[in-house]
N, C-alpha and C positions, 0 to 999 in steps of 0.2 A: 663323405663318402668319396674313395678315390677310384679314378677310372683309369685304364690302362689300354693301349694298343699291344695286341699280342701278335707276334709274328712267329709262325711255326717254321723252323729251320731244318727240320728233319730229324729223325731218329729220337722222336719224344722231345726234343729240345726246343724251347721257346725263348724268344727275347721279348721282354716287357718294357715298354716305354710309358711313363706316367703321363696322362693327359692333364693339363691344367685348365679345368673347367669351373665355371662359377654359375650361380643360379642367375636366371634372368638374361642369359645371353641371347641377344636379338640376332636376327638373320644378317642384319648390317655387319655385325662383327666376322661373319664368315667370309667377307669379301676382303682379299689382301691384294698387294702389290705383287704381281707374278714375278718382278725382279728381285723381290726380297729371297734371301737365302740363309737359312740357319746353319752357319757353320759349325757350330757346336753339335747339333743334332745330326747333321751329315757325317761329321767325323766320328761320332760315337757309333753310328750304323755301319760304317766302312772299316773302322780300325780293327776288329777282330778278323776281318777277311782278307784285306789286302793292303797294299801300298801302291803309291803311284810313283814311277820314275818321272822325275822332273823334266828331264831333257827329252826323252823319246815319247813320253805320255803313254808308256805301257803299263798295263795293270799287272801287278806282281802279287800272285796269290799267296796266301799264308796257309798253313795247315788246316784250319777249319774250313777252308774254301773246298777242300776235297770231299767233304761230307754234306755240303749244302745242295739242296736240291737245285736242279736245273732252273727252275723258274725263278728261284731266288738269286742265283748267279747272274741271270740276265739283269733282274733288277738292280743289284749291287753294280754290275758293270755300267750300267747307263747312269746310275746315281755318281759313280766314280767319274764318268765324262763330264758330268755337270759340275762336279766338284772342280775338275782341271780348268774348266772355263771360269769358275769363280776365282780361282788361283792365277788367272792370267797365264796358263800353260799354253803352250803353241798348238792349240786344238782348233781346227777351223769350225766345228759344230757340235753341239751337244748330242745329237742322235748318232745312229750307227746302223750301217746296213747290215742284213742278215749274215752276210759273209764276215764282216768285221766282228761281229758278236760272236760268231762260231770260232774264229781264230783266237779272240781273246779269253774267251770263257772255256775253251776246250770241249763245248757242246757239239757234237757232230749233227749235221743236217740242218 
């Protein structure tokens, strides 16, 4: 039996990511090193929606970004910042202030 994480990206569109599960998974296997970063998974999540300027660390939205719900835009933006850190781009921290998020995502307020 296959399991998926399903993310609703608006307008009836969803993104499905297969979960690799196996029987007998113990609770101990849920514990991971927080420093681990799945570059392939993050790239596949971000690739349809944005690109990252390697010099300015600006997020460059692609066409699907415009139809993405605001909540998803915020998550994509924060994930992009985490990707920038993983790529050793000149970003001082993963997180962002509400003003930074507003400017980068185009979401007012």
